[in-house]
mmCIF file of the N, C-alpha and C atoms, coordinates in Angstrom:
data_MODEL
# 
_entry.id   MODEL 
# 
loop_
_atom_site.group_PDB 
_atom_site.id 
_atom_site.type_symbol 
_atom_site.label_atom_id 
_atom_site.label_alt_id 
_atom_site.label_comp_id 
_atom_site.label_asym_id 
_atom_site.label_entity_id 
_atom_site.label_seq_id 
_atom_site.pdbx_PDB_ins_code 
_atom_site.Cartn_x 
_atom_site.Cartn_y 
_atom_site.Cartn_z 
_atom_site.occupancy 
_atom_site.B_iso_or_equiv 
_atom_site.pdbx_formal_charge 
_atom_site.auth_seq_id 
_atom_site.auth_comp_id 
_atom_site.auth_asym_id 
_atom_site.auth_atom_id 
_atom_site.pdbx_PDB_model_num 
ATOM 1   N N  . MET A 1 1  ? 4.747   10.905 0.260   1.00 0.00 ? 1  MET A N  1 
ATOM 2   C CA . MET A 1 1  ? 4.370   10.808 -1.578  1.00 0.00 ? 1  MET A CA 1 
ATOM 3   C C  . MET A 1 1  ? 3.305   9.929  -1.518  1.00 0.00 ? 1  MET A C  1 
ATOM 4   N N  . ASP A 1 2  ? 1.912   9.728  -0.220  1.00 0.00 ? 2  ASP A N  1 
ATOM 5   C CA . ASP A 1 2  ? 1.333   9.079  -0.448  1.00 0.00 ? 2  ASP A CA 1 
ATOM 6   C C  . ASP A 1 2  ? -0.207  9.616  0.041   1.00 0.00 ? 2  ASP A C  1 
ATOM 7   N N  . THR A 1 3  ? -0.123  11.241 0.447   1.00 0.00 ? 3  THR A N  1 
ATOM 8   C CA . THR A 1 3  ? -0.991  12.082 0.364   1.00 0.00 ? 3  THR A CA 1 
ATOM 9   C C  . THR A 1 3  ? -1.979  11.780 -0.783  1.00 0.00 ? 3  THR A C  1 
ATOM 10  N N  . PRO A 1 4  ? -3.230  11.513 -0.005  1.00 0.00 ? 4  PRO A N  1 
ATOM 11  C CA . PRO A 1 4  ? -3.790  11.155 -1.259  1.00 0.00 ? 4  PRO A CA 1 
ATOM 12  C C  . PRO A 1 4  ? -4.782  12.732 -1.911  1.00 0.00 ? 4  PRO A C  1 
ATOM 13  N N  . HIS A 1 5  ? -5.645  11.843 -3.462  1.00 0.00 ? 5  HIS A N  1 
ATOM 14  C CA . HIS A 1 5  ? -5.658  13.387 -4.198  1.00 0.00 ? 5  HIS A CA 1 
ATOM 15  C C  . HIS A 1 5  ? -7.140  13.266 -5.019  1.00 0.00 ? 5  HIS A C  1 
ATOM 16  N N  . GLU A 1 6  ? -8.208  13.752 -4.503  1.00 0.00 ? 6  GLU A N  1 
ATOM 17  C CA . GLU A 1 6  ? -9.214  14.334 -6.047  1.00 0.00 ? 6  GLU A CA 1 
ATOM 18  C C  . GLU A 1 6  ? -8.707  13.639 -7.583  1.00 0.00 ? 6  GLU A C  1 
ATOM 19  N N  . MET A 1 7  ? -8.986  12.550 -8.097  1.00 0.00 ? 7  MET A N  1 
ATOM 20  C CA . MET A 1 7  ? -8.814  12.485 -8.954  1.00 0.00 ? 7  MET A CA 1 
ATOM 21  C C  . MET A 1 7  ? -10.018 13.256 -9.617  1.00 0.00 ? 7  MET A C  1 
ATOM 22  N N  . ALA A 1 8  ? -9.309  14.501 -11.043 1.00 0.00 ? 8  ALA A N  1 
ATOM 23  C CA . ALA A 1 8  ? -9.904  14.859 -11.294 1.00 0.00 ? 8  ALA A CA 1 
ATOM 24  C C  . ALA A 1 8  ? -11.334 13.657 -12.356 1.00 0.00 ? 8  ALA A C  1 
ATOM 25  N N  . LYS A 1 9  ? -12.262 13.477 -12.645 1.00 0.00 ? 9  LYS A N  1 
ATOM 26  C CA . LYS A 1 9  ? -12.650 12.784 -13.478 1.00 0.00 ? 9  LYS A CA 1 
ATOM 27  C C  . LYS A 1 9  ? -14.373 13.927 -15.027 1.00 0.00 ? 9  LYS A C  1 
ATOM 28  N N  . GLU A 1 10 ? -13.417 14.099 -15.769 1.00 0.00 ? 10 GLU A N  1 
ATOM 29  C CA . GLU A 1 10 ? -13.852 14.844 -16.232 1.00 0.00 ? 10 GLU A CA 1 
ATOM 30  C C  . GLU A 1 10 ? -14.420 13.951 -17.798 1.00 0.00 ? 10 GLU A C  1 
ATOM 31  N N  . ALA A 1 11 ? -16.317 13.932 -17.670 1.00 0.00 ? 11 ALA A N  1 
ATOM 32  C CA . ALA A 1 11 ? -17.101 13.562 -18.854 1.00 0.00 ? 11 ALA A CA 1 
ATOM 33  C C  . ALA A 1 11 ? -16.007 13.121 -19.946 1.00 0.00 ? 11 ALA A C  1 
ATOM 34  N N  . GLY A 1 12 ? -16.211 11.564 -20.187 1.00 0.00 ? 12 GLY A N  1 
ATOM 35  C CA . GLY A 1 12 ? -15.914 11.309 -21.121 1.00 0.00 ? 12 GLY A CA 1 
ATOM 36  C C  . GLY A 1 12 ? -14.182 11.152 -21.407 1.00 0.00 ? 12 GLY A C  1 
ATOM 37  N N  . ASP A 1 13 ? -13.832 11.877 -20.334 1.00 0.00 ? 13 ASP A N  1 
ATOM 38  C CA . ASP A 1 13 ? -11.552 11.291 -20.875 1.00 0.00 ? 13 ASP A CA 1 
ATOM 39  C C  . ASP A 1 13 ? -11.320 9.962  -19.837 1.00 0.00 ? 13 ASP A C  1 
ATOM 40  N N  . ARG A 1 14 ? -11.556 8.409  -19.894 1.00 0.00 ? 14 ARG A N  1 
ATOM 41  C CA . ARG A 1 14 ? -11.576 8.277  -19.179 1.00 0.00 ? 14 ARG A CA 1 
ATOM 42  C C  . ARG A 1 14 ? -9.977  7.174  -18.558 1.00 0.00 ? 14 ARG A C  1 
ATOM 43  N N  . ILE A 1 15 ? -8.834  8.545  -19.898 1.00 0.00 ? 15 ILE A N  1 
ATOM 44  C CA . ILE A 1 15 ? -7.198  8.024  -19.760 1.00 0.00 ? 15 ILE A CA 1 
ATOM 45  C C  . ILE A 1 15 ? -6.971  8.466  -19.504 1.00 0.00 ? 15 ILE A C  1 
ATOM 46  N N  . VAL A 1 16 ? -5.663  8.183  -18.904 1.00 0.00 ? 16 VAL A N  1 
ATOM 47  C CA . VAL A 1 16 ? -4.908  8.874  -17.827 1.00 0.00 ? 16 VAL A CA 1 
ATOM 48  C C  . VAL A 1 16 ? -3.325  8.350  -18.979 1.00 0.00 ? 16 VAL A C  1 
ATOM 49  N N  . TYR A 1 17 ? -2.289  9.563  -18.448 1.00 0.00 ? 17 TYR A N  1 
ATOM 50  C CA . TYR A 1 17 ? -0.606  9.141  -19.042 1.00 0.00 ? 17 TYR A CA 1 
ATOM 51  C C  . TYR A 1 17 ? -0.071  9.438  -17.939 1.00 0.00 ? 17 TYR A C  1 
ATOM 52  N N  . VAL A 1 18 ? 0.501   7.502  -18.136 1.00 0.00 ? 18 VAL A N  1 
ATOM 53  C CA . VAL A 1 18 ? 1.560   7.809  -16.827 1.00 0.00 ? 18 VAL A CA 1 
ATOM 54  C C  . VAL A 1 18 ? 3.349   7.380  -17.764 1.00 0.00 ? 18 VAL A C  1 
ATOM 55  N N  . ARG A 1 19 ? 3.954   8.540  -17.238 1.00 0.00 ? 19 ARG A N  1 
ATOM 56  C CA . ARG A 1 19 ? 5.147   8.670  -16.905 1.00 0.00 ? 19 ARG A CA 1 
ATOM 57  C C  . ARG A 1 19 ? 6.680   8.809  -16.094 1.00 0.00 ? 19 ARG A C  1 
ATOM 58  N N  . PRO A 1 20 ? 7.961   8.329  -16.817 1.00 0.00 ? 20 PRO A N  1 
ATOM 59  C CA . PRO A 1 20 ? 8.587   8.060  -15.455 1.00 0.00 ? 20 PRO A CA 1 
ATOM 60  C C  . PRO A 1 20 ? 8.898   9.598  -15.492 1.00 0.00 ? 20 PRO A C  1 
ATOM 61  N N  . MET A 1 21 ? 9.412   9.831  -13.676 1.00 0.00 ? 21 MET A N  1 
ATOM 62  C CA . MET A 1 21 ? 9.773   11.685 -14.190 1.00 0.00 ? 21 MET A CA 1 
ATOM 63  C C  . MET A 1 21 ? 11.006  11.119 -13.009 1.00 0.00 ? 21 MET A C  1 
ATOM 64  N N  . HIS A 1 22 ? 12.524  11.746 -12.975 1.00 0.00 ? 22 HIS A N  1 
ATOM 65  C CA . HIS A 1 22 ? 12.912  11.846 -11.842 1.00 0.00 ? 22 HIS A CA 1 
ATOM 66  C C  . HIS A 1 22 ? 12.879  12.790 -11.362 1.00 0.00 ? 22 HIS A C  1 
ATOM 67  N N  . THR A 1 23 ? 13.727  12.023 -10.038 1.00 0.00 ? 23 THR A N  1 
ATOM 68  C CA . THR A 1 23 ? 13.273  13.048 -8.211  1.00 0.00 ? 23 THR A CA 1 
ATOM 69  C C  . THR A 1 23 ? 14.203  14.292 -8.869  1.00 0.00 ? 23 THR A C  1 
ATOM 70  N N  . ALA A 1 24 ? 15.343  14.775 -9.846  1.00 0.00 ? 24 ALA A N  1 
ATOM 71  C CA . ALA A 1 24 ? 16.111  15.539 -9.364  1.00 0.00 ? 24 ALA A CA 1 
ATOM 72  C C  . ALA A 1 24 ? 14.983  17.104 -10.340 1.00 0.00 ? 24 ALA A C  1 
ATOM 73  N N  . ASP A 1 25 ? 13.905  16.431 -10.924 1.00 0.00 ? 25 ASP A N  1 
ATOM 74  C CA . ASP A 1 25 ? 13.645  17.205 -10.982 1.00 0.00 ? 25 ASP A CA 1 
ATOM 75  C C  . ASP A 1 25 ? 12.363  18.007 -11.021 1.00 0.00 ? 25 ASP A C  1 
ATOM 76  N N  . LEU A 1 26 ? 12.210  17.331 -9.700  1.00 0.00 ? 26 LEU A N  1 
ATOM 77  C CA . LEU A 1 26 ? 11.522  17.986 -8.672  1.00 0.00 ? 26 LEU A CA 1 
ATOM 78  C C  . LEU A 1 26 ? 11.099  19.132 -7.894  1.00 0.00 ? 26 LEU A C  1 
ATOM 79  N N  . PRO A 1 27 ? 10.245  19.235 -7.188  1.00 0.00 ? 27 PRO A N  1 
ATOM 80  C CA . PRO A 1 27 ? 10.919  20.982 -6.595  1.00 0.00 ? 27 PRO A CA 1 
ATOM 81  C C  . PRO A 1 27 ? 11.584  20.535 -5.404  1.00 0.00 ? 27 PRO A C  1 
ATOM 82  N N  . ASP A 1 28 ? 12.105  21.026 -4.502  1.00 0.00 ? 28 ASP A N  1 
ATOM 83  C CA . ASP A 1 28 ? 12.315  20.869 -3.289  1.00 0.00 ? 28 ASP A CA 1 
ATOM 84  C C  . ASP A 1 28 ? 11.697  20.093 -2.493  1.00 0.00 ? 28 ASP A C  1 
ATOM 85  N N  . GLU A 1 29 ? 10.294  20.745 -2.074  1.00 0.00 ? 29 GLU A N  1 
ATOM 86  C CA . GLU A 1 29 ? 9.562   20.479 -1.194  1.00 0.00 ? 29 GLU A CA 1 
ATOM 87  C C  . GLU A 1 29 ? 9.124   19.111 -1.709  1.00 0.00 ? 29 GLU A C  1 
ATOM 88  N N  . LEU A 1 30 ? 8.793   18.588 -2.785  1.00 0.00 ? 30 LEU A N  1 
ATOM 89  C CA . LEU A 1 30 ? 8.327   17.641 -3.096  1.00 0.00 ? 30 LEU A CA 1 
ATOM 90  C C  . LEU A 1 30 ? 9.389   16.789 -3.356  1.00 0.00 ? 30 LEU A C  1 
ATOM 91  N N  . ARG A 1 31 ? 10.767  16.908 -3.223  1.00 0.00 ? 31 ARG A N  1 
ATOM 92  C CA . ARG A 1 31 ? 11.462  16.098 -3.813  1.00 0.00 ? 31 ARG A CA 1 
ATOM 93  C C  . ARG A 1 31 ? 12.460  15.444 -2.640  1.00 0.00 ? 31 ARG A C  1 
ATOM 94  N N  . GLN A 1 32 ? 12.126  16.311 -1.191  1.00 0.00 ? 32 GLN A N  1 
ATOM 95  C CA . GLN A 1 32 ? 12.187  16.108 0.227   1.00 0.00 ? 32 GLN A CA 1 
ATOM 96  C C  . GLN A 1 32 ? 11.826  14.487 0.443   1.00 0.00 ? 32 GLN A C  1 
ATOM 97  N N  . GLN A 1 33 ? 10.410  13.992 -0.645  1.00 0.00 ? 33 GLN A N  1 
ATOM 98  C CA . GLN A 1 33 ? 9.393   13.349 0.437   1.00 0.00 ? 33 GLN A CA 1 
ATOM 99  C C  . GLN A 1 33 ? 9.707   11.898 -0.212  1.00 0.00 ? 33 GLN A C  1 
ATOM 100 N N  . THR A 1 34 ? 10.374  12.197 -1.349  1.00 0.00 ? 34 THR A N  1 
ATOM 101 C CA . THR A 1 34 ? 11.086  11.012 -2.068  1.00 0.00 ? 34 THR A CA 1 
ATOM 102 C C  . THR A 1 34 ? 12.052  9.608  -1.425  1.00 0.00 ? 34 THR A C  1 
ATOM 103 N N  . GLY A 1 35 ? 12.452  10.860 -0.460  1.00 0.00 ? 35 GLY A N  1 
ATOM 104 C CA . GLY A 1 35 ? 13.510  9.096  0.226   1.00 0.00 ? 35 GLY A CA 1 
ATOM 105 C C  . GLY A 1 35 ? 14.538  9.502  -0.805  1.00 0.00 ? 35 GLY A C  1 
ATOM 106 N N  . ASP A 1 36 ? 15.202  8.336  -0.813  1.00 0.00 ? 36 ASP A N  1 
ATOM 107 C CA . ASP A 1 36 ? 16.756  7.964  -2.121  1.00 0.00 ? 36 ASP A CA 1 
ATOM 108 C C  . ASP A 1 36 ? 15.745  7.510  -3.457  1.00 0.00 ? 36 ASP A C  1 
ATOM 109 N N  . LEU A 1 37 ? 14.668  7.611  -3.759  1.00 0.00 ? 37 LEU A N  1 
ATOM 110 C CA . LEU A 1 37 ? 14.264  7.404  -5.037  1.00 0.00 ? 37 LEU A CA 1 
ATOM 111 C C  . LEU A 1 37 ? 15.159  7.734  -6.019  1.00 0.00 ? 37 LEU A C  1 
ATOM 112 N N  . ASP A 1 38 ? 15.185  7.405  -7.562  1.00 0.00 ? 38 ASP A N  1 
ATOM 113 C CA . ASP A 1 38 ? 15.934  8.472  -8.565  1.00 0.00 ? 38 ASP A CA 1 
ATOM 114 C C  . ASP A 1 38 ? 14.825  8.725  -9.128  1.00 0.00 ? 38 ASP A C  1 
ATOM 115 N N  . GLU A 1 39 ? 13.819  7.964  -9.289  1.00 0.00 ? 39 GLU A N  1 
ATOM 116 C CA . GLU A 1 39 ? 13.030  8.112  -10.247 1.00 0.00 ? 39 GLU A CA 1 
ATOM 117 C C  . GLU A 1 39 ? 11.001  7.337  -9.803  1.00 0.00 ? 39 GLU A C  1 
ATOM 118 N N  . ILE A 1 40 ? 10.722  8.501  -9.678  1.00 0.00 ? 40 ILE A N  1 
ATOM 119 C CA . ILE A 1 40 ? 8.654   8.310  -10.159 1.00 0.00 ? 40 ILE A CA 1 
ATOM 120 C C  . ILE A 1 40 ? 8.382   8.653  -10.677 1.00 0.00 ? 40 ILE A C  1 
ATOM 121 N N  . TYR A 1 41 ? 7.293   8.096  -10.926 1.00 0.00 ? 41 TYR A N  1 
ATOM 122 C CA . TYR A 1 41 ? 6.227   8.667  -11.599 1.00 0.00 ? 41 TYR A CA 1 
ATOM 123 C C  . TYR A 1 41 ? 4.986   9.127  -11.411 1.00 0.00 ? 41 TYR A C  1 
ATOM 124 N N  . SER A 1 42 ? 4.791   9.948  -12.957 1.00 0.00 ? 42 SER A N  1 
ATOM 125 C CA . SER A 1 42 ? 4.043   10.734 -13.031 1.00 0.00 ? 42 SER A CA 1 
ATOM 126 C C  . SER A 1 42 ? 2.626   9.797  -13.933 1.00 0.00 ? 42 SER A C  1 
ATOM 127 N N  . VAL A 1 43 ? 1.651   10.879 -13.046 1.00 0.00 ? 43 VAL A N  1 
ATOM 128 C CA . VAL A 1 43 ? 0.175   10.516 -13.711 1.00 0.00 ? 43 VAL A CA 1 
ATOM 129 C C  . VAL A 1 43 ? -0.342  11.673 -14.897 1.00 0.00 ? 43 VAL A C  1 
ATOM 130 N N  . HIS A 1 44 ? -1.242  11.832 -15.655 1.00 0.00 ? 44 HIS A N  1 
ATOM 131 C CA . HIS A 1 44 ? -1.522  13.189 -16.395 1.00 0.00 ? 44 HIS A CA 1 
ATOM 132 C C  . HIS A 1 44 ? -3.385  12.513 -16.258 1.00 0.00 ? 44 HIS A C  1 
ATOM 133 N N  . ALA A 1 45 ? -3.681  14.088 -16.906 1.00 0.00 ? 45 ALA A N  1 
ATOM 134 C CA . ALA A 1 45 ? -5.164  13.745 -17.273 1.00 0.00 ? 45 ALA A CA 1 
ATOM 135 C C  . ALA A 1 45 ? -4.699  14.424 -19.415 1.00 0.00 ? 45 ALA A C  1 
ATOM 136 N N  . PRO A 1 46 ? -5.371  13.774 -20.070 1.00 0.00 ? 46 PRO A N  1 
ATOM 137 C CA . PRO A 1 46 ? -5.105  13.898 -20.963 1.00 0.00 ? 46 PRO A CA 1 
ATOM 138 C C  . PRO A 1 46 ? -5.343  15.733 -22.067 1.00 0.00 ? 46 PRO A C  1 
ATOM 139 N N  . ASN A 1 47 ? -5.577  16.225 -20.978 1.00 0.00 ? 47 ASN A N  1 
ATOM 140 C CA . ASN A 1 47 ? -5.476  17.822 -21.157 1.00 0.00 ? 47 ASN A CA 1 
ATOM 141 C C  . ASN A 1 47 ? -3.780  18.000 -20.324 1.00 0.00 ? 47 ASN A C  1 
ATOM 142 N N  . GLY A 1 48 ? -3.558  17.806 -20.325 1.00 0.00 ? 48 GLY A N  1 
ATOM 143 C CA . GLY A 1 48 ? -1.227  17.034 -19.704 1.00 0.00 ? 48 GLY A CA 1 
ATOM 144 C C  . GLY A 1 48 ? -1.731  17.588 -18.177 1.00 0.00 ? 48 GLY A C  1 
ATOM 145 N N  . ASP A 1 49 ? -2.559  18.261 -17.217 1.00 0.00 ? 49 ASP A N  1 
ATOM 146 C CA . ASP A 1 49 ? -2.911  18.481 -15.535 1.00 0.00 ? 49 ASP A CA 1 
ATOM 147 C C  . ASP A 1 49 ? -2.269  17.775 -15.299 1.00 0.00 ? 49 ASP A C  1 
ATOM 148 N N  . ARG A 1 50 ? -0.892  17.108 -14.012 1.00 0.00 ? 50 ARG A N  1 
ATOM 149 C CA . ARG A 1 50 ? -0.352  16.029 -13.102 1.00 0.00 ? 50 ARG A CA 1 
ATOM 150 C C  . ARG A 1 50 ? -1.799  15.761 -12.194 1.00 0.00 ? 50 ARG A C  1 
ATOM 151 N N  . LEU A 1 51 ? -2.459  14.642 -12.030 1.00 0.00 ? 51 LEU A N  1 
ATOM 152 C CA . LEU A 1 51 ? -3.165  14.186 -11.101 1.00 0.00 ? 51 LEU A CA 1 
ATOM 153 C C  . LEU A 1 51 ? -1.929  14.125 -9.520  1.00 0.00 ? 51 LEU A C  1 
ATOM 154 N N  . ALA A 1 52 ? -1.043  12.776 -10.132 1.00 0.00 ? 52 ALA A N  1 
ATOM 155 C CA . ALA A 1 52 ? -0.916  12.218 -8.975  1.00 0.00 ? 52 ALA A CA 1 
ATOM 156 C C  . ALA A 1 52 ? 0.801   12.242 -8.732  1.00 0.00 ? 52 ALA A C  1 
ATOM 157 N N  . LEU A 1 53 ? 1.613   11.803 -8.158  1.00 0.00 ? 53 LEU A N  1 
ATOM 158 C CA . LEU A 1 53 ? 2.807   11.836 -8.013  1.00 0.00 ? 53 LEU A CA 1 
ATOM 159 C C  . LEU A 1 53 ? 3.083   10.346 -6.846  1.00 0.00 ? 53 LEU A C  1 
ATOM 160 N N  . VAL A 1 54 ? 3.380   9.264  -8.058  1.00 0.00 ? 54 VAL A N  1 
ATOM 161 C CA . VAL A 1 54 ? 3.648   7.884  -7.256  1.00 0.00 ? 54 VAL A CA 1 
ATOM 162 C C  . VAL A 1 54 ? 5.517   7.008  -7.412  1.00 0.00 ? 54 VAL A C  1 
ATOM 163 N N  . ARG A 1 55 ? 5.395   6.507  -6.386  1.00 0.00 ? 55 ARG A N  1 
ATOM 164 C CA . ARG A 1 55 ? 6.743   5.816  -6.091  1.00 0.00 ? 55 ARG A CA 1 
ATOM 165 C C  . ARG A 1 55 ? 6.931   4.462  -6.870  1.00 0.00 ? 55 ARG A C  1 
ATOM 166 N N  . ASP A 1 56 ? 6.180   3.970  -8.055  1.00 0.00 ? 56 ASP A N  1 
ATOM 167 C CA . ASP A 1 56 ? 6.428   3.075  -9.272  1.00 0.00 ? 56 ASP A CA 1 
ATOM 168 C C  . ASP A 1 56 ? 5.754   3.115  -9.725  1.00 0.00 ? 56 ASP A C  1 
ATOM 169 N N  . ARG A 1 57 ? 5.602   3.018  -11.603 1.00 0.00 ? 57 ARG A N  1 
ATOM 170 C CA . ARG A 1 57 ? 4.333   2.040  -12.270 1.00 0.00 ? 57 ARG A CA 1 
ATOM 171 C C  . ARG A 1 57 ? 3.161   1.005  -11.870 1.00 0.00 ? 57 ARG A C  1 
ATOM 172 N N  . LYS A 1 58 ? 3.724   0.608  -11.354 1.00 0.00 ? 58 LYS A N  1 
ATOM 173 C CA . LYS A 1 58 ? 3.109   -0.825 -10.692 1.00 0.00 ? 58 LYS A CA 1 
ATOM 174 C C  . LYS A 1 58 ? 1.295   0.523  -10.223 1.00 0.00 ? 58 LYS A C  1 
ATOM 175 N N  . LEU A 1 59 ? 2.620   1.198  -9.596  1.00 0.00 ? 59 LEU A N  1 
ATOM 176 C CA . LEU A 1 59 ? 0.787   1.613  -8.116  1.00 0.00 ? 59 LEU A CA 1 
ATOM 177 C C  . LEU A 1 59 ? 0.255   3.035  -9.018  1.00 0.00 ? 59 LEU A C  1 
ATOM 178 N N  . ALA A 1 60 ? 1.045   3.689  -9.681  1.00 0.00 ? 60 ALA A N  1 
ATOM 179 C CA . ALA A 1 60 ? 0.491   4.756  -11.067 1.00 0.00 ? 60 ALA A CA 1 
ATOM 180 C C  . ALA A 1 60 ? -0.966  3.583  -11.973 1.00 0.00 ? 60 ALA A C  1 
ATOM 181 N N  . PHE A 1 61 ? -0.025  2.324  -12.682 1.00 0.00 ? 61 PHE A N  1 
ATOM 182 C CA . PHE A 1 61 ? -1.085  2.110  -12.669 1.00 0.00 ? 61 PHE A CA 1 
ATOM 183 C C  . PHE A 1 61 ? -3.071  1.147  -12.008 1.00 0.00 ? 61 PHE A C  1 
ATOM 184 N N  . ALA A 1 62 ? -2.630  0.911  -11.157 1.00 0.00 ? 62 ALA A N  1 
ATOM 185 C CA . ALA A 1 62 ? -3.490  0.499  -9.998  1.00 0.00 ? 62 ALA A CA 1 
ATOM 186 C C  . ALA A 1 62 ? -4.074  1.548  -9.196  1.00 0.00 ? 62 ALA A C  1 
ATOM 187 N N  . LEU A 1 63 ? -3.247  2.807  -9.586  1.00 0.00 ? 63 LEU A N  1 
ATOM 188 C CA . LEU A 1 63 ? -3.807  4.210  -9.019  1.00 0.00 ? 63 LEU A CA 1 
ATOM 189 C C  . LEU A 1 63 ? -5.376  4.682  -10.237 1.00 0.00 ? 63 LEU A C  1 
ATOM 190 N N  . ALA A 1 64 ? -4.999  4.366  -11.033 1.00 0.00 ? 64 ALA A N  1 
ATOM 191 C CA . ALA A 1 64 ? -5.341  5.453  -11.974 1.00 0.00 ? 64 ALA A CA 1 
ATOM 192 C C  . ALA A 1 64 ? -7.240  3.921  -11.998 1.00 0.00 ? 64 ALA A C  1 
ATOM 193 N N  . ARG A 1 65 ? -6.579  2.834  -12.095 1.00 0.00 ? 65 ARG A N  1 
ATOM 194 C CA . ARG A 1 65 ? -7.484  1.912  -12.080 1.00 0.00 ? 65 ARG A CA 1 
ATOM 195 C C  . ARG A 1 65 ? -8.820  1.983  -11.160 1.00 0.00 ? 65 ARG A C  1 
ATOM 196 N N  . GLN A 1 66 ? -8.298  1.954  -10.096 1.00 0.00 ? 66 GLN A N  1 
ATOM 197 C CA . GLN A 1 66 ? -9.181  2.099  -9.063  1.00 0.00 ? 66 GLN A CA 1 
ATOM 198 C C  . GLN A 1 66 ? -10.340 3.852  -8.946  1.00 0.00 ? 66 GLN A C  1 
ATOM 199 N N  . HIS A 1 67 ? -10.039 4.730  -9.884  1.00 0.00 ? 67 HIS A N  1 
ATOM 200 C CA . HIS A 1 67 ? -10.683 5.409  -10.456 1.00 0.00 ? 67 HIS A CA 1 
ATOM 201 C C  . HIS A 1 67 ? -10.854 5.532  -11.338 1.00 0.00 ? 67 HIS A C  1 
ATOM 202 N N  . ASP A 1 68 ? -11.335 4.228  -11.804 1.00 0.00 ? 68 ASP A N  1 
ATOM 203 C CA . ASP A 1 68 ? -11.700 3.888  -13.471 1.00 0.00 ? 68 ASP A CA 1 
ATOM 204 C C  . ASP A 1 68 ? -11.018 4.985  -14.125 1.00 0.00 ? 68 ASP A C  1 
ATOM 205 N N  . PHE A 1 69 ? -10.171 4.785  -14.219 1.00 0.00 ? 69 PHE A N  1 
ATOM 206 C CA . PHE A 1 69 ? -9.119  5.761  -15.862 1.00 0.00 ? 69 PHE A CA 1 
ATOM 207 C C  . PHE A 1 69 ? -8.620  4.144  -15.955 1.00 0.00 ? 69 PHE A C  1 
ATOM 208 N N  . THR A 1 70 ? -7.979  4.403  -18.106 1.00 0.00 ? 70 THR A N  1 
ATOM 209 C CA . THR A 1 70 ? -7.624  3.418  -18.325 1.00 0.00 ? 70 THR A CA 1 
ATOM 210 C C  . THR A 1 70 ? -5.447  4.016  -18.625 1.00 0.00 ? 70 THR A C  1 
ATOM 211 N N  . PRO A 1 71 ? -5.058  3.530  -18.032 1.00 0.00 ? 71 PRO A N  1 
ATOM 212 C CA . PRO A 1 71 ? -3.951  4.364  -17.779 1.00 0.00 ? 71 PRO A CA 1 
ATOM 213 C C  . PRO A 1 71 ? -3.394  3.948  -19.007 1.00 0.00 ? 71 PRO A C  1 
ATOM 214 N N  . VAL A 1 72 ? -2.500  5.047  -19.476 1.00 0.00 ? 72 VAL A N  1 
ATOM 215 C CA . VAL A 1 72 ? -1.508  4.440  -20.508 1.00 0.00 ? 72 VAL A CA 1 
ATOM 216 C C  . VAL A 1 72 ? -0.310  5.237  -19.992 1.00 0.00 ? 72 VAL A C  1 
ATOM 217 N N  . ASP A 1 73 ? 1.481   4.032  -20.813 1.00 0.00 ? 73 ASP A N  1 
ATOM 218 C CA . ASP A 1 73 ? 2.576   4.507  -20.811 1.00 0.00 ? 73 ASP A CA 1 
ATOM 219 C C  . ASP A 1 73 ? 2.235   6.149  -21.736 1.00 0.00 ? 73 ASP A C  1 
ATOM 220 N N  . VAL A 1 74 ? 3.549   6.377  -21.116 1.00 0.00 ? 74 VAL A N  1 
ATOM 221 C CA . VAL A 1 74 ? 4.154   7.670  -22.330 1.00 0.00 ? 74 VAL A CA 1 
ATOM 222 C C  . VAL A 1 74 ? 6.170   7.571  -21.734 1.00 0.00 ? 74 VAL A C  1 
ATOM 223 N N  . HIS A 1 75 ? 6.333   7.192  -23.687 1.00 0.00 ? 75 HIS A N  1 
ATOM 224 C CA . HIS A 1 75 ? 7.197   7.612  -23.243 1.00 0.00 ? 75 HIS A CA 1 
ATOM 225 C C  . HIS A 1 75 ? 8.666   9.075  -23.093 1.00 0.00 ? 75 HIS A C  1 
# 
């Protein structure tokens, strides 16, 4: 679950969306990496592309800020 991934950086797009995701909705190969977690967080670009999956909301926001993005909650 902590595999590094280069965050996409499009000119002028500095917002990413963070939303909770049930691990049961993940493909098998990803679900196996979540251990006993029932929920993880997904980080998305404004165009909907998934940029990252992380174990909790705090990490999702930290990851976004480390890459100079402004994280926004999506419910």
